N, CA, C and O atoms as a printed pandas DataFrame, in Angstrom:
     atom_number atom_name residue_name chain_id  residue_number  x_coord  y_coord  z_coord
0              1         N          UNK        A               1   68.081   50.018  -24.300
1              2        CA          UNK        A               1   66.907   50.837  -23.009
2              3         C          UNK        A               1   66.897   52.232  -23.426
3              4         O          UNK        A               1   66.615   53.028  -22.530
4              5         N          UNK        A               2   67.189   52.812  -24.814
5              6        CA          UNK        A               2   66.770   53.764  -25.067
6              7         C          UNK        A               2   65.617   54.289  -25.560
7              8         O          UNK        A               2   65.514   55.482  -25.846
8              9         N          UNK        A               3   64.309   53.106  -25.743
9             10        CA          UNK        A               3   63.374   53.256  -26.429
10            11         C          UNK        A               3   62.916   52.057  -27.909
11            12         O          UNK        A               3   61.865   51.673  -28.421
12            13         N          UNK        A               4   64.535   51.798  -28.159
13            14        CA          UNK        A               4   64.742   51.260  -29.353
14            15         C          UNK        A               4   63.701   49.800  -29.085
15            16         O          UNK        A               4   63.641   49.286  -27.968
16            17         N          UNK        A               5   62.896   49.234  -30.316
17            18        CA          UNK        A               5   62.108   48.096  -30.165
18            19         C          UNK        A               5   62.798   47.458  -29.635
19            20         O          UNK        A               5   63.920   47.958  -29.551
20            21         N          UNK        A               6   62.617   45.873  -28.886
21            22        CA          UNK        A               6   62.950   44.647  -28.495
22            23         C          UNK        A               6   63.692   43.894  -30.159
23            24         O          UNK        A               6   64.914   43.792  -30.045
24            25         N          UNK        A               7   63.289   43.517  -31.227
25            26        CA          UNK        A               7   62.813   43.278  -32.100
26            27         C          UNK        A               7   64.233   43.867  -32.845
27            28         O          UNK        A               7   64.688   43.306  -33.842
28            29         N          UNK        A               8   64.857   45.036  -32.253
29            30        CA          UNK        A               8   65.913   45.445  -33.157
30            31         C          UNK        A               8   67.264   45.392  -32.845
31            32         O          UNK        A               8   68.288   45.249  -33.514
32            33         N          UNK        A               9   66.932   45.595  -31.255
33            34        CA          UNK        A               9   68.130   44.881  -30.157
34            35         C          UNK        A               9   68.449   43.341  -30.452
35            36         O          UNK        A               9   69.597   42.898  -30.430
36            37         N          UNK        A              10   67.252   42.528  -30.746
37            38        CA          UNK        A              10   67.470   41.123  -31.219
38            39         C          UNK        A              10   68.557   40.654  -32.126
39            40         O          UNK        A              10   69.361   39.723  -32.151
40            41         N          UNK        A              11   68.217   41.789  -32.934
41            42        CA          UNK        A              11   69.222   41.788  -34.814
42            43         C          UNK        A              11   70.736   42.030  -34.423
43            44         O          UNK        A              11   71.768   41.437  -34.738
44            45         N          UNK        A              12   70.515   42.975  -33.726
45            46        CA          UNK        A              12   71.300   44.109  -33.344
46            47         C          UNK        A              12   72.671   43.121  -32.739
47            48         O          UNK        A              12   73.884   43.301  -32.844
48            49         N          UNK        A              13   71.849   41.992  -32.057
49            50        CA          UNK        A              13   73.765   41.316  -31.134
50            51         C          UNK        A              13   72.676   40.049  -31.055
51            52         O          UNK        A              13   72.157   39.616  -30.027
52            53         N          UNK        A              14   72.473   39.578  -32.409
53            54        CA          UNK        A              14   71.859   38.334  -32.721
54            55         C          UNK        A              14   71.420   37.128  -32.164
55            56         O          UNK        A              14   71.871   36.104  -32.677
56            57         N          UNK        A              15   70.307   36.976  -30.825
57            58        CA          UNK        A              15   70.167   36.229  -30.142
58            59         C          UNK        A              15   68.429   36.256  -30.571
59            60         O          UNK        A              15   67.648   36.399  -29.630
60            61         N          UNK        A              16   68.063   36.169  -31.471
61            62        CA          UNK        A              16   66.796   35.796  -31.888
62            63         C          UNK        A              16   66.712   34.933  -33.230
63            64         O          UNK        A              16   67.397   35.196  -34.218
64            65         N          UNK        A              17   65.743   33.809  -33.160
65            66        CA          UNK        A              17   65.480   33.037  -34.136
66            67         C          UNK        A              17   65.693   33.757  -35.373
67            68         O          UNK        A              17   65.251   34.869  -35.663
68            69         N          UNK        A              18   66.278   33.144  -35.930
69            70        CA          UNK        A              18   66.799   33.802  -37.843
70            71         C          UNK        A              18   66.041   32.236  -38.360
71            72         O          UNK        A              18   64.970   32.270  -38.965
72            73         N          UNK        A              19   66.649   31.066  -38.082
73            74        CA          UNK        A              19   66.430   29.998  -39.008
74            75         C          UNK        A              19   64.744   29.464  -38.733
75            76         O          UNK        A              19   63.835   29.889  -38.021
76            77         N          UNK        A              20   64.812   28.888  -39.217
77            78        CA          UNK        A              20   63.358   28.429  -39.072
78            79         C          UNK        A              20   63.388   27.612  -37.205
79            80         O          UNK        A              20   64.468   27.465  -36.634
80            81         N          UNK        A              21   62.000   27.174  -36.510
81            82        CA          UNK        A              21   62.065   26.728  -35.030
82            83         C          UNK        A              21   62.629   25.225  -35.300
83            84         O          UNK        A              21   63.367   24.790  -34.416
84            85         N          UNK        A              22   62.375   24.393  -36.401
85            86        CA          UNK        A              22   62.512   22.667  -36.849
86            87         C          UNK        A              22   64.012   23.167  -36.782
87            88         O          UNK        A              22   64.738   22.319  -36.264
88            89         N          UNK        A              23   64.614   24.233  -37.141
89            90        CA          UNK        A              23   66.016   23.788  -37.499
90            91         C          UNK        A              23   66.991   23.823  -36.212
91            92         O          UNK        A              23   68.183   23.571  -36.386
92            93         N          UNK        A              24   66.623   24.056  -35.237
93            94        CA          UNK        A              24   67.252   24.229  -33.596
94            95         C          UNK        A              24   66.657   23.307  -32.793
95            96         O          UNK        A              24   65.520   22.882  -32.995
96            97         N          UNK        A              25   67.464   22.924  -31.762
97            98        CA          UNK        A              25   67.520   22.385  -30.936
98            99         C          UNK        A              25   66.129   23.251  -29.876
99           100         O          UNK        A              25   65.804   24.437  -29.939
100          101         N          UNK        A              26   65.521   22.118  -28.936
101          102        CA          UNK        A              26   64.638   22.436  -28.080
102          103         C          UNK        A              26   65.100   23.582  -27.011
103          104         O          UNK        A              26   64.591   24.586  -26.511
104          105         N          UNK        A              27   66.399   22.853  -26.931
105          106        CA          UNK        A              27   67.409   24.071  -25.319
106          107         C          UNK        A              27   67.587   24.794  -26.494
107          108         O          UNK        A              27   66.426   25.179  -26.628
108          109         N          UNK        A              28   68.167   25.250  -27.417
109          110        CA          UNK        A              28   68.354   26.443  -28.269
110          111         C          UNK        A              28   67.022   27.854  -28.373
111          112         O          UNK        A              28   66.881   29.077  -28.395
112          113         N          UNK        A              29   66.327   26.600  -28.405
113          114        CA          UNK        A              29   64.860   27.542  -28.757
114          115         C          UNK        A              29   63.973   28.509  -27.372
115          116         O          UNK        A              29   63.353   29.571  -27.317
116          117         N          UNK        A              30   64.264   27.682  -26.632
117          118        CA          UNK        A              30   64.240   27.893  -25.140
118          119         C          UNK        A              30   64.839   29.101  -24.472
119          120         O          UNK        A              30   64.321   30.098  -23.968
120          121         N          UNK        A              31   66.533   28.573  -24.671
121          122        CA          UNK        A              31   67.591   29.666  -24.226
122          123         C          UNK        A              31   66.935   31.098  -25.058
123          124         O          UNK        A              31   66.643   31.820  -24.105
124          125         N          UNK        A              32   66.665   31.649  -25.976
125          126        CA          UNK        A              32   66.633   32.183  -27.158
126          127         C          UNK        A              32   65.276   33.124  -26.655
127          128         O          UNK        A              32   65.409   34.345  -26.740
128          129         N          UNK        A              33   63.933   32.556  -26.116
129          130        CA          UNK        A              33   63.249   32.769  -25.612
130          131         C          UNK        A              33   63.314   33.537  -24.398
131          132         O          UNK        A              33   62.969   34.689  -24.135
132          133         N          UNK        A              34   63.938   32.448  -23.596
133          134        CA          UNK        A              34   64.410   33.096  -22.555
134          135         C          UNK        A              34   65.324   34.833  -22.463
135          136         O          UNK        A              34   65.366   35.856  -21.779
136          137         N          UNK        A              35   65.747   34.388  -23.320
137          138        CA          UNK        A              35   66.800   36.238  -23.062
138          139         C          UNK        A              35   66.346   37.209  -23.802
139          140         O          UNK        A              35   66.771   38.358  -23.931
140          141         N          UNK        A              36   65.064   36.447  -24.493
141          142        CA          UNK        A              36   63.955   37.977  -25.096
142          143         C          UNK        A              36   63.341   37.834  -24.189
143          144         O          UNK        A              36   63.911   38.682  -23.503
144          145         N          UNK        A              37   62.312   37.292  -23.312
145          146        CA          UNK        A              37   61.878   37.318  -22.269
146          147         C          UNK        A              37   62.812   38.556  -21.119
147          148         O          UNK        A              37   62.304   39.643  -20.845
148          149         N          UNK        A              38   64.090   38.157  -20.613
149          150        CA          UNK        A              38   64.831   39.216  -19.881
150          151         C          UNK        A              38   65.009   40.026  -20.677
151          152         O          UNK        A              38   64.298   40.888  -20.159
152          153         N          UNK        A              39   65.482   40.604  -21.770
153          154        CA          UNK        A              39   64.943   41.667  -22.596
154          155         C          UNK        A              39   64.093   42.589  -22.247
155          156         O          UNK        A              39   64.386   43.707  -21.823
156          157         N          UNK        A              40   62.956   42.124  -22.423
157          158        CA          UNK        A              40   61.915   42.927  -22.997
158          159         C          UNK        A              40   61.481   42.946  -21.547
159          160         O          UNK        A              40   60.636   43.840  -21.522
160          161         N          UNK        A              41   61.629   42.302  -19.957
161          162        CA          UNK        A              41   61.192   42.557  -18.676
162          163         C          UNK        A              41   62.027   43.990  -18.232
163          164         O          UNK        A              41   61.473   44.991  -17.777
164          165         N          UNK        A              42   63.418   43.844  -18.465
165          166        CA          UNK        A              42   63.898   44.783  -18.309
166          167         C          UNK        A              42   63.213   45.801  -18.956
167          168         O          UNK        A              42   62.803   46.643  -18.157
168          169         N          UNK        A              43   62.881   46.078  -20.371
169          170        CA          UNK        A              43   61.715   47.516  -20.674
170          171         C          UNK        A              43   61.027   47.748  -19.727
171          172         O          UNK        A              43   61.052   48.796  -19.082
172          173         N          UNK        A              44   60.360   46.845  -19.533
173          174        CA          UNK        A              44   59.025   46.727  -18.952
174          175         C          UNK        A              44   59.317   47.546  -17.307
175          176         O          UNK        A              44   58.622   48.357  -16.695
176          177         N          UNK        A              45   60.382   47.040  -17.038
177          178        CA          UNK        A              45   60.930   48.096  -15.394
178          179         C          UNK        A              45   61.951   49.060  -16.207
179          180         O          UNK        A              45   63.000   49.132  -15.567
180          181         N          UNK        A              46   61.980   49.489  -16.874
181          182        CA          UNK        A              46   62.129   50.145  -17.098
182          183         C          UNK        A              46   61.945   51.944  -17.991
183          184         O          UNK        A              46   62.044   53.087  -17.544
184          185         N          UNK        A              47   61.663   51.422  -19.310
185          186        CA          UNK        A              47   61.016   53.150  -19.779
186          187         C          UNK        A              47   59.640   52.693  -20.015
187          188         O          UNK        A              47   58.733   53.515  -19.882
188          189         N          UNK        A              48   59.357   51.409  -20.371
189          190        CA          UNK        A              48   57.981   51.288  -20.686
190          191         C          UNK        A              48   57.265   51.332  -19.712
191          192         O          UNK        A              48   56.078   51.658  -19.735
192          193         N          UNK        A              49   57.968   50.974  -18.636
193          194        CA          UNK        A              49   56.628   50.844  -16.987
194          195         C          UNK        A              49   56.972   52.257  -16.856
195          196         O          UNK        A              49   56.093   52.895  -17.435
196          197         N          UNK        A              50   57.995   53.160  -16.277
197          198        CA          UNK        A              50   57.676   55.137  -16.428
198          199         C          UNK        A              50   56.602   55.115  -17.569
199          200         O          UNK        A              50   55.471   55.572  -17.398
200          201         N          UNK        A              51   57.089   54.475  -18.909
201          202        CA          UNK        A              51   55.840   55.467  -19.372
202          203         C          UNK        A              51   54.167   55.077  -19.745
203          204         O          UNK        A              51   53.446   55.595  -20.598
204          205         N          UNK        A              52   53.856   53.970  -18.771
205          206        CA          UNK        A              52   52.652   53.395  -18.383
206          207         C          UNK        A              52   52.317   54.094  -17.263
207          208         O          UNK        A              52   51.164   54.525  -17.218
208          209         N          UNK        A              53   53.294   54.383  -16.040
209          210        CA          UNK        A              53   53.034   54.960  -15.313
210          211         C          UNK        A              53   52.436   56.674  -15.280
211          212         O          UNK        A              53   51.798   57.278  -14.417
212          213         N          UNK        A              54   52.705   56.892  -15.962
213          214        CA          UNK        A              54   52.376   58.288  -16.673
214          215         C          UNK        A              54   51.078   58.790  -17.480
215          216         O          UNK        A              54   50.578   59.838  -17.887
216          217         N          UNK        A              55   50.798   57.171  -17.462
217          218        CA          UNK        A              55   49.366   57.291  -17.833
218          219         C          UNK        A              55   49.376   56.934  -19.405
219          220         O          UNK        A              55   48.234   56.886  -19.862
220          221         N          UNK        A              56   50.021   56.769  -19.995
221          222        CA          UNK        A              56   50.383   56.047  -21.432
222          223         C          UNK        A              56   49.140   54.756  -21.264
223          224         O          UNK        A              56   48.707   54.018  -20.378
224          225         N          UNK        A              57   48.885   55.063  -22.872
225          226        CA          UNK        A              57   48.012   52.866  -23.001
226          227         C          UNK        A              57   49.369   52.011  -23.374
227          228         O          UNK        A              57   50.328   52.245  -24.110
228          229         N          UNK        A              58   48.998   50.905  -22.517
229          230        CA          UNK        A              58   49.757   49.363  -22.719
230          231         C          UNK        A              58   50.143   49.406  -23.868
231          232         O          UNK        A              58   51.278   49.377  -24.345
232          233         N          UNK        A              59   48.532   49.522  -24.597
233          234        CA          UNK        A              59   48.826   48.425  -26.326
234          235         C          UNK        A              59   49.632   49.475  -27.077
235          236         O          UNK        A              59   50.074   49.117  -28.168
236          237         N          UNK        A              60   49.928   50.870  -26.619
237          238        CA          UNK        A              60   50.892   51.937  -27.469
238          239         C          UNK        A              60   52.438   51.835  -27.131
239          240         O          UNK        A              60   53.305   51.862  -28.004
240          241         N          UNK        A              61   52.634   51.743  -26.089
241          242        CA          UNK        A              61   53.773   51.155  -25.408
242          243         C          UNK        A              61   54.400   49.739  -25.748
243          244         O          UNK        A              61   55.495   49.798  -26.307
244          245         N          UNK        A              62   54.075   48.940  -25.592
245          246        CA          UNK        A              62   54.169   47.805  -25.900
246          247         C          UNK        A              62   54.324   47.295  -27.652
247          248         O          UNK        A              62   54.909   46.332  -28.147
248          249         N          UNK        A              63   53.559   48.360  -28.246
249          250        CA          UNK        A              63   53.622   47.620  -29.248
250          251         C          UNK        A              63   55.405   48.875  -29.755
251          252         O          UNK        A              63   56.409   48.566  -30.398
252          253         N          UNK        A              64   55.017   50.213  -29.077
253          254        CA          UNK        A              64   56.331   51.045  -29.682
254          255         C          UNK        A              64   57.577   50.450  -28.799
255          256         O          UNK        A              64   58.582   51.129  -29.008
256          257         N          UNK        A              65   57.851   49.173  -27.695
257          258        CA          UNK        A              65   58.644   49.208  -27.516
258          259         C          UNK        A              65   59.452   47.722  -27.872
259          260         O          UNK        A              65   60.546   47.277  -27.526
260          261         N          UNK        A              66   58.216   47.129  -28.843
261          262        CA          UNK        A              66   58.154   45.833  -29.584
262          263         C          UNK        A              66   57.834   44.623  -28.755
263          264         O          UNK        A              66   58.089   43.510  -29.216
264          265         N          UNK        A              67   57.170   44.785  -27.296
265          266        CA          UNK        A              67   57.143   43.519  -26.545
266          267         C          UNK        A              67   55.922   42.374  -26.746
267          268         O          UNK        A              67   54.702   42.402  -26.585
268          269         N          UNK        A              68   56.582   41.679  -27.042
269          270        CA          UNK        A              68   55.987   40.370  -27.381
270          271         C          UNK        A              68   55.051   39.443  -26.450
271          272         O          UNK        A              68   53.841   39.282  -26.287
272          273         N          UNK        A              69   56.491   38.814  -25.818
273          274        CA          UNK        A              69   56.291   38.577  -24.925
274          275         C          UNK        A              69   54.830   38.164  -23.578
275          276         O          UNK        A              69   54.707   39.017  -22.699
276          277         N          UNK        A              70   54.203   37.367  -23.535
277          278        CA          UNK        A              70   52.793   37.198  -22.793
278          279         C          UNK        A              70   52.970   37.425  -21.456
279          280         O          UNK        A              70   51.983   37.699  -20.773
280          281         N          UNK        A              71   54.612   37.323  -20.716
281          282        CA          UNK        A              71   54.533   37.827  -19.699
282          283         C          UNK        A              71   55.303   39.384  -19.064
283          284         O          UNK        A              71   55.555   39.992  -18.024
284          285         N          UNK        A              72   55.412   39.441  -20.351
285          286        CA          UNK        A              72   56.519   41.391  -19.760
286          287         C          UNK        A              72   55.004   41.814  -20.334
287          288         O          UNK        A              72   54.515   41.832  -19.204
288          289         N          UNK        A              73   53.951   42.144  -21.132
289          290        CA          UNK        A              73   52.608   42.747  -21.227
290          291         C          UNK        A              73   51.926   42.644  -20.417
291          292         O          UNK        A              73   51.228   43.627  -20.171
292          293         N          UNK        A              74   51.744   41.260  -19.471
293          294        CA          UNK        A              74   51.734   40.989  -18.378
294          295         C          UNK        A              74   51.987   42.177  -17.205
295          296         O          UNK        A              74   51.277   43.059  -16.724
296          297         N          UNK        A              75   53.407   41.718  -16.998
297          298        CA          UNK        A              75   53.716   43.085  -16.213
298          299         C          UNK        A              75   54.087   44.714  -16.199
299          300         O          UNK        A              75   54.554   45.484  -15.360
300          301         N          UNK        A              76   53.583   44.834  -17.719
301          302        CA          UNK        A              76   53.385   45.938  -17.892
302          303         C          UNK        A              76   52.344   46.294  -17.205
303          304         O          UNK        A              76   52.396   47.036  -16.224
304          305         N          UNK        A              77   50.867   45.561  -17.880
305          306        CA          UNK        A              77   49.762   45.970  -17.644
306          307         C          UNK        A              77   49.185   45.655  -16.191
307          308         O          UNK        A              77   48.017   45.696  -15.806
308          309         N          UNK        A              78   50.601   45.259  -15.351
309          310        CA          UNK        A              78   49.840   44.939  -14.005
310          311         C          UNK        A              78   50.315   46.264  -13.386
311          312         O          UNK        A              78   49.543   46.850  -12.626
312          313         N          UNK        A              79   51.625   46.822  -13.674
313          314        CA          UNK        A              79   52.089   48.016  -13.677
314          315         C          UNK        A              79   50.703   49.662  -13.232
315          316         O          UNK        A              79   50.520   50.518  -12.366
316          317         N          UNK        A              80   49.994   49.082  -14.800
317          318        CA          UNK        A              80   49.438   50.176  -15.245
318          319         C          UNK        A              80   47.852   50.482  -13.905
319          320         O          UNK        A              80   47.323   51.351  -13.211
320          321         N          UNK        A              81   47.747   48.894  -14.336
321          322        CA          UNK        A              81   46.654   48.850  -13.252
322          323         C          UNK        A              81   47.345   49.285  -11.317
323          324         O          UNK        A              81   46.557   49.826  -10.541
324          325         N          UNK        A              82   48.276   49.068  -11.019
325          326        CA          UNK        A              82   48.717   49.549  -10.138
326          327         C          UNK        A              82   48.760   50.417   -9.257
327          328         O          UNK        A              82   48.822   50.551   -8.035
328          329         N          UNK        A              83   48.674   51.430  -10.948
329          330        CA          UNK        A              83   49.338   52.821  -10.361
330          331         C          UNK        A              83   48.841   53.762  -11.114
331          332         O          UNK        A              83   48.907   54.783  -10.430
332          333         N          UNK        A              84   48.321   54.041  -12.261
333          334        CA          UNK        A              84   47.411   55.063  -12.813
334          335         C          UNK        A              84   46.211   54.755  -12.674
335          336         O          UNK        A              84   45.385   55.576  -12.275
336          337         N          UNK        A              85   45.862   53.318  -13.031
337          338        CA          UNK        A              85   44.373   52.681  -12.631
338          339         C          UNK        A              85   43.679   52.847  -11.343
339          340         O          UNK        A              85   42.542   53.193  -11.020
340          341         N          UNK        A              86   44.577   52.540  -10.813
341          342        CA          UNK        A              86   44.281   52.889   -8.899
342          343         C          UNK        A              86   43.228   54.179   -9.084
343          344         O          UNK        A              86   42.021   54.382   -9.214
344          345         N          UNK        A              87   44.738   55.057   -8.995
345          346        CA          UNK        A              87   44.177   56.487   -9.171
346          347         C          UNK        A              87   42.622   56.650   -9.979
347          348         O          UNK        A              87   41.579   56.940   -9.394
348          349         N          UNK        A              88   42.753   56.394  -11.430
349          350        CA          UNK        A              88   41.533   56.466  -11.863
350          351         C          UNK        A              88   39.896   56.062  -11.112
351          352         O          UNK        A              88   38.929   56.822  -11.053
352          353         N          UNK        A              89   39.986   54.610  -10.584
353          354        CA          UNK        A              89   39.499   54.350   -9.489
354          355         C          UNK        A              89   39.049   54.810   -8.648
355          356         O          UNK        A              89   37.842   54.865   -8.409
356          357         N          UNK        A              90   40.105   55.332   -7.888
357          358        CA          UNK        A              90   39.535   56.196   -7.070
358          359         C          UNK        A              90   38.467   57.826   -7.107
359          360         O          UNK        A              90   37.573   58.334   -6.429
360          361         N          UNK        A              91   39.214   58.128   -8.270
361          362        CA          UNK        A              91   38.303   59.629   -8.865
362          363         C          UNK        A              91   37.026   58.692   -9.583
363          364         O          UNK        A              91   36.153   59.382  -10.109
364          365         N          UNK        A              92   36.860   57.406   -9.645
365          366        CA          UNK        A              92   35.010   57.099   -9.746
366          367         C          UNK        A              92   34.685   56.611  -11.209
367          368         O          UNK        A              92   33.581   56.395  -11.709
368          369         N          UNK        A              93   36.112   56.479  -11.838
369          370        CA          UNK        A              93   35.997   55.781  -13.095
370          371         C          UNK        A              93   35.863   54.410  -13.147
371          372         O          UNK        A              93   36.404   53.691  -12.307
372          373         N          UNK        A              94   34.935   53.812  -14.401
373          374        CA          UNK        A              94   34.625   52.588  -13.901
374          375         C          UNK        A              94   35.550   51.595  -14.474
375          376         O          UNK        A              94   36.722   51.937  -14.633
376          377         N          UNK        A              95   35.131   50.274  -14.842
377          378        CA          UNK        A              95   36.070   49.042  -15.064
378          379         C          UNK        A              95   36.495   49.215  -16.651
379          380         O          UNK        A              95   37.568   49.022  -17.221
380          381         N          UNK        A              96   35.064   49.710  -17.178
381          382        CA          UNK        A              96   35.484   49.576  -18.986
382          383         C          UNK        A              96   36.332   50.888  -19.241
383          384         O          UNK        A              96   37.186   50.939  -20.126
384          385         N          UNK        A              97   35.975   52.158  -18.231
385          386        CA          UNK        A              97   36.267   53.218  -18.459
386          387         C          UNK        A              97   38.095   53.060  -18.634
387          388         O          UNK        A              97   38.633   52.995  -19.739
388          389         N          UNK        A              98   38.776   53.023  -17.459
389          390        CA          UNK        A              98   40.039   52.391  -16.990
390          391         C          UNK        A              98   40.573   50.927  -17.953
391          392         O          UNK        A              98   41.782   50.792  -18.143
392          393         N          UNK        A              99   39.737   50.042  -18.433
393          394        CA          UNK        A              99   40.833   49.186  -19.123
394          395         C          UNK        A              99   41.021   49.743  -20.467
395          396         O          UNK        A              99   41.768   49.117  -21.219
396          397         N          UNK        A             100   40.472   50.802  -20.885
397          398        CA          UNK        A             100   40.606   51.197  -21.891
398          399         C          UNK        A             100   41.007   52.109  -22.390
399          400         O          UNK        A             100   40.957   52.378  -23.590
400          401         N          UNK        A             101   41.607   52.909  -21.275
401          402        CA          UNK        A             101   42.019   54.129  -21.584
402          403         C          UNK        A             101   43.716   53.624  -21.130
403          404         O          UNK        A             101   44.770   53.981  -21.656
404          405         N          UNK        A             102   43.502   52.714  -20.014
405          406        CA          UNK        A             102   44.840   52.038  -20.430
406          407         C          UNK        A             102   45.316   50.936  -21.067
407          408         O          UNK        A             102   46.491   50.600  -20.925
408          409         N          UNK        A             103   44.667   50.418  -21.652
409          410        CA          UNK        A             103   45.034   48.991  -23.120
410          411         C          UNK        A             103   45.330   47.967  -21.540
411          412         O          UNK        A             103   46.503   47.821  -21.195
412          413         N          UNK        A             104   44.404   47.438  -20.837
413          414        CA          UNK        A             104   44.284   46.526  -20.165
414          415         C          UNK        A             104   44.054   44.979  -21.123
415          416         O          UNK        A             104   43.153   45.074  -21.956
416          417         N          UNK        A             105   44.538   44.060  -21.086
417          418        CA          UNK        A             105   43.834   43.237  -22.058
418          419         C          UNK        A             105   44.158   41.701  -21.536
419          420         O          UNK        A             105   43.450   40.739  -21.836
420          421         N          UNK        A             106   45.139   41.637  -20.850
421          422        CA          UNK        A             106   45.563   40.282  -20.146
422          423         C          UNK        A             106   44.574   40.245  -18.995
423          424         O          UNK        A             106   44.103   41.234  -18.432
424          425         N          UNK        A             107   44.318   38.947  -18.715
425          426        CA          UNK        A             107   43.358   38.822  -17.929
426          427         C          UNK        A             107   43.333   38.468  -16.394
427          428         O          UNK        A             107   42.403   38.244  -15.620
428          429         N          UNK        A             108   44.627   38.499  -16.251
429          430        CA          UNK        A             108   44.683   38.734  -14.554
430          431         C          UNK        A             108   45.460   39.931  -14.734
431          432         O          UNK        A             108   45.944   40.125  -13.619
432          433         N          UNK        A             109   45.918   40.987  -15.622
433          434        CA          UNK        A             109   45.743   42.555  -15.013
434          435         C          UNK        A             109   43.891   42.965  -14.845
435          436         O          UNK        A             109   43.305   43.444  -13.874
436          437         N          UNK        A             110   43.383   42.579  -16.110
437          438        CA          UNK        A             110   41.995   42.466  -16.062
438          439         C          UNK        A             110   40.919   42.107  -14.327
439          440         O          UNK        A             110   39.975   42.815  -13.976
440          441         N          UNK        A             111   41.310   41.165  -13.730
441          442        CA          UNK        A             111   41.072   40.919  -12.554
442          443         C          UNK        A             111   41.496   41.612  -11.812
443          444         O          UNK        A             111   40.867   41.898  -10.793
444          445         N          UNK        A             112   42.233   41.915  -11.975
445          446        CA          UNK        A             112   42.705   42.967  -10.531
446          447         C          UNK        A             112   42.309   43.847  -11.265
447          448         O          UNK        A             112   41.241   43.276  -11.483
448          449         N          UNK        A             113   42.213   44.938  -11.969
449          450        CA          UNK        A             113   41.749   46.582  -12.444
450          451         C          UNK        A             113   40.201   45.839  -11.278
451          452         O          UNK        A             113   39.824   46.159  -10.151
452          453         N          UNK        A             114   39.752   44.893  -12.169
453          454        CA          UNK        A             114   38.076   44.197  -11.294
454          455         C          UNK        A             114   38.067   44.823   -9.839
455          456         O          UNK        A             114   37.783   45.948   -9.427
456          457         N          UNK        A             115   38.549   43.492   -9.137
457          458        CA          UNK        A             115   39.153   43.636   -7.523
458          459         C          UNK        A             115   39.364   44.908   -7.307
459          460         O          UNK        A             115   38.765   45.312   -6.311
460          461         N          UNK        A             116   40.155   45.911   -8.009
461          462        CA          UNK        A             116   40.046   47.386   -7.739
462          463         C          UNK        A             116   38.626   47.904   -7.095
463          464         O          UNK        A             116   38.185   48.121   -5.967
464          465         N          UNK        A             117   38.033   47.998   -8.819
465          466        CA          UNK        A             117   36.488   48.462   -8.579
466          467         C          UNK        A             117   35.933   48.214   -7.503
467          468         O          UNK        A             117   35.589   49.007   -6.627
468          469         N          UNK        A             118   35.813   46.911   -7.548
469          470        CA          UNK        A             118   35.082   46.217   -6.568
470          471         C          UNK        A             118   35.158   46.783   -5.413
471          472         O          UNK        A             118   34.151   47.252   -4.884
472          473         N          UNK        A             119   36.661   46.843   -4.695
473          474        CA          UNK        A             119   36.395   46.778   -3.722
474          475         C          UNK        A             119   36.430   48.178   -3.297
475          476         O          UNK        A             119   36.031   48.323   -2.142
476          477         N          UNK        A             120   36.810   49.307   -3.925
477          478        CA          UNK        A             120   35.850   50.850   -4.161
478          479         C          UNK        A             120   33.994   50.589   -4.172
479          480         O          UNK        A             120   33.019   50.871   -3.475
480          481         N          UNK        A             121   34.113   50.329   -4.634
481          482        CA          UNK        A             121   32.208   50.445   -4.880
482          483         C          UNK        A             121   32.034   49.464   -3.503
483          484         O          UNK        A             121   31.167   49.980   -2.798
484          485         N          UNK        A             122   32.582   48.185   -2.864
485          486        CA          UNK        A             122   31.640   47.913   -1.632
486          487         C          UNK        A             122   32.256   48.731   -0.573
487          488         O          UNK        A             122   31.563   49.665   -0.169
488          489         N          UNK        A             123   33.341   48.579   -0.077
489          490        CA          UNK        A             123   33.622   49.418    1.243
490          491         C          UNK        A             123   33.661   50.925    1.106
491          492         O          UNK        A             123   33.826   51.645    2.090
492          493         N          UNK        A             124   33.518   51.366   -0.037
493          494        CA          UNK        A             124   33.695   53.463   -0.382
494          495         C          UNK        A             124   35.123   53.613    0.331
495          496         O          UNK        A             124   35.387   54.571    1.058
496          497         N          UNK        A             125   35.889   52.718    0.092
497          498        CA          UNK        A             125   37.261   53.635    0.289
498          499         C          UNK        A             125   38.268   52.699   -1.100
499          500         O          UNK        A             125   38.020   51.634   -1.667
500          501         N          UNK        A             126   39.406   53.660   -1.254
501          502        CA          UNK        A             126   40.067   53.243   -2.682
502          503         C          UNK        A             126   40.911   52.085   -1.441
503          504         O          UNK        A             126   40.663   51.754   -0.282
504          505         N          UNK        A             127   41.928   51.768   -2.387
505          506        CA          UNK        A             127   42.766   50.770   -2.219
506          507         C          UNK        A             127   44.028   51.085   -0.972
507          508         O          UNK        A             127   45.012   50.367   -0.789
508          509         N          UNK        A             128   43.788   51.977   -0.431
509          510        CA          UNK        A             128   44.627   52.548    0.773
510          511         C          UNK        A             128   44.319   53.255    1.774
511          512         O          UNK        A             128   44.898   53.745    2.743
512          513         N          UNK        A             129   43.040   53.206    1.250
513          514        CA          UNK        A             129   42.096   53.730    2.285
514          515         C          UNK        A             129   41.972   55.148    2.335
515          516         O          UNK        A             129   41.950   56.032    3.191
516          517         N          UNK        A             130   41.895   55.026    1.005
517          518        CA          UNK        A             130   41.901   57.129    0.979
518          519         C          UNK        A             130   40.003   56.984    1.106
519          520         O          UNK        A             130   39.319   55.967    1.216
520          521         N          UNK        A             131   39.657   58.195    1.047
521          522        CA          UNK        A             131   37.799   58.140    1.160
522          523         C          UNK        A             131   37.411   57.551   -0.493
523          524         O          UNK        A             131   37.955   57.125   -1.512
524          525         N          UNK        A             132   36.196   57.847    0.031
525          526        CA          UNK        A             132   35.171   57.251   -0.819
526          527         C          UNK        A             132   35.244   57.662   -2.290
527          528         O          UNK        A             132   35.408   58.864   -2.496
528          529         N          UNK        A             133   35.147   56.841   -3.350
529          530        CA          UNK        A             133   35.315   56.568   -4.925
530          531         C          UNK        A             133   34.541   58.064   -5.448
531          532         O          UNK        A             133   34.782   58.936   -6.284
532          533         N          UNK        A             134   33.381   57.761   -4.326
533          534        CA          UNK        A             134   32.062   58.926   -4.957
534          535         C          UNK        A             134   32.055   59.677   -5.204
535          536         O          UNK        A             134   31.001   60.195   -5.574
């Protein structure tokens, strides 16, 4: 939780795949994956999330924290879109500018960002009714 990449934490605590998958039961593989996801989500709700909320790129943050689970990366990107991304859109940034600056790649996060941009352009207000984006 102090910024150590997930892969190092897994290795230190011995809860990730060290054997070829074919040697493990499906239940064991699922449990190991679930443990990995829980670890990654705790990082997203902790230091990694705090970093993207300060405007750091999700690409950089996910890489440095070793986030690999799709669900965790999506949660990180949604956190960036909902905080820094909405502020950028309110200040007039385009979809492309915001997605590039924040490292938004997951389809669901890009759809949410697009929705924010469209709302701002069509209604002339921001996400919470702030003045026009222009």
